[in-house]
N, C-alpha and C positions, 0 to 999 in steps of 0.2 A: 471682311478681312480683319485679322488680328495683327496689329503691329507692335513690335517690341522696340521701345526707345531706350537705349543704354546711354546714360549720361556719363561723360568723361571729360576731365580737364587736367592740366598739368599743375595748376596753382593751388594744390591742397596746402592749408596752413600748417597741418601737423606733419605731413610727409610729402613735401613738394615733389612732383614728378612720379608719384607712386604708381600710376596706372601703366607706365611704360617701364617699370622696374621688373627685373627677371624673377619669375617663379621657379623656372628650371632652365636648362641650357638653351631651350628653344623658344619658350613662350613667356610673354610678359603677363602682368596682372590683367590687362585689358584683353589680350588675345586668349588667355585661359578662360575668362568670363564668356567670351564669344564662343569658344570651343564647347563649353558646357551647354550653352544655349542651343547649339546646333542639334542636340539630342532631344529638344522639345518637339512634341508631336502637334501641339496646338498653336504654334506661332507661324504665321505666314510670311512675315518679313521682319528683318532686324535692321535698325538704323542706329548709328552712333550720333549722339547730339553733343557737340562740343561748343566752345565759345568762339566769338569773333576776335579774341585776343591773339596777337602775333605768336605768343608762346604756345598756342594750341595748333599752330600750323602743322606741327609734327604729328598730331593726332589725325588731322585731315589727310596728311600724306600717308600715314599708316593705313587708314581706312581705304584709301585708293589702292594702295599696294596689295591689300588682301581681298579687294573686291567687295567691300561692305560700304553701303551708301552712308554719307555723312551729311549732317545738317549743322549749320553754325548759327548761333544766336547769342542772346544776352548773357553776359558772364555772371551777373548777380541775380537777375530775375529768371530763375530756372523754370518757373511756372510759364512765363512768356515763351521761353525756349521750347518747352514741351508742346505748348498749344500751337505755336507757329510750325513746329515740325510735324505734328499730327495733321494740321490743315494741309500742309504741302503734300504729304503722302496719302491724304484722304483715308486716314485710319478711323473707322467708327468705334473701334475698341483699342485701348492702349494698354500695353504691359510695361510697367516701369521697373527698370533694373538699374542699379548703380554699378559703375565699373570697378568699384573697390570690393566687389563680391566675387572673386575668382572661383570660389567653390560653390557658386549658386547651384542648387540641385534641380535639374530639369524635370524630375518627377514632381517636385513640390510646385514648380512653375505651372506644369500641366494641370495639377490638381486645383490650384487657385483659379486658373482659366476655366476649368470645367465647372467649378462652383459658380463663377460669374455667368456662365451659359445657362446653368440649371435654374438659378434663382432670378427673380425679377428685381434686380438691384442695379445701383449706379456704380458701386465700388465694392471690391472684395480685396482683402489683404490677409496676411498671416502675422501681422505685427502690431495690432492695436493692443489686444490683451495677449502679451507675448508668451508663447509656449515653444516657439521655434528658436534655434540658435541665431545669434547675430551673424549676419553674412548669408542668410537664406531669405532675406526680405523680398517679397513679391507684392506688387500692387497692380490691380487690374481695374480699369474704369472706362466709362463711356466718354466719347467726345463731347456729349452734351454736359456731363458733369464737369469735364475739364474746361469747357467754354464758360460755364457758370462761375467756376472758380476764377478763371482769368479775368472775367468781367468785374467781379466783386471783391476779390482779395485785396486787403489793404496792409496787413501786418507783414513785417520783414520775414518772419518765419513762414508765412503762407506763400510768399513769393520764392523764397530760397529753397524750400523743401517740397514744393509742388502740391502736395495733397492735404496739408493741415486744414485748409479752408473746408474741405469736404468733411474731415473728421470733427472739426469744430462746429459744424452746422448740420448735425444729423436730423434736424427738423426739416431740412430741405432735401436731403439725400437718403436713399435706401442703402444702408451700409451693412456688410457682413464680414465678420472676422473668423477666419479658419483657425481652429484650435487643434493642436496635436494631442493624441491620447495620453502622451507622457510629456511632462514639462522639461524641455531641453533649453530653457532660456538662460541657464547658467553657462552655456557654451558660447564661444565667440571665435569666429574666424573671418570677420570682416577686416579689411586692411586699412587701419587708421594711422598706425605707428610702425616703427621699424620692427618692434618685437612681434606685432601682428603678422608682418610679412615673414619673419623668421619661422613662426608657427606654420603658416601656409606652406612654406618651402619644405618643411619637415613632413607635413601631411602628404604633399604631392610626391615626395621621395619614397615614402613608406607604403603608399597605396597604389597598386598597379592597375586596378580596374579603371576603365573609362566608359562613361563619365564617373567622376567621384561623387557618390551620393552621401546624404546625411548619415544613413545607416552605416556606411563604411567608416566614416570619421568617428561616430559614437563608439563603434566597435574598437577602433584603434585606441581611443582614449581609455576604454575599459582595460585594454591590455597594457597601455603605457600612460598611466595617470600623470606622470611627471610632465608630460607635454602641456598639461593644463596650466602649469606654473609659468610658462613662457610669457604669457600676456595677461595674467590674472588681475593685475593691478590697474589695467587700463579702464578708463571711464566709459561706460556705455552711453550711446546717444549724445556724445559730447558736443557735436556740431549743432544738434537741435537745441540743446540746453543753452548754448551760446546765442542762438537766434531768439530764444524766449526772453533773454536779457535785453536784446535789441528791441523786442516788442515793447517792453516796459518803457524804454527811453522814447520810442516812437509815440506811444500813447501819452507820455508826459508832455512832449512837444506839441502834439496834436491838441491836447487840452489847453495848452498855453495860448494857442492861436485861434481857439474857437470859444 
């Protein structure tokens, strides 16, 4: 069984409550993400993983309302949340998607899963050496790799972002990065800030095909390049960069006490 765990919370530091903000008249960021994932052929089950915080009761209620299973776990240690969720649902293979990617491309998701199936590896992604746009990130890994990470991860970044331990210890894990034939890493439609959401809303309004695929968006940008200016100044991987600063502080304090 291949289980997709979609992490979602209300407490984003840059755009609080973003996952339940409207993309169009009917769908929120989270519901659009789930709708895109429904077109995947290689996913057997989708679960929303949110936190135990009271503010995320609304996400658990939303999941129940639409009939999607929901797991609740640690608010800071997302690695623990993923591992506990995967264990509860007996997922031998996990697909990691974040709820701030409402335009996740189901064809890319399926391709990454197929690469995982074909290769004798522990982890496959499309975002180590990035050639895909921000907002199309897919990670697929085994429960064994996740368990090893959960057992050994120490750094804040490794716990908050789930998979850095795997990427930081490639001597332990068999890792494969999927590259696109053309470099589209300059494009960004992940929702971190208000102007990111503005861009996603315009994309959804202008593209009528469902699901919305990467090729549709790239084609739209070619016709309307001004759309690229909406969020062009936003910092990429901002959350992860913040975690790396926390790593340095953690290591300083750890060195002080050892």
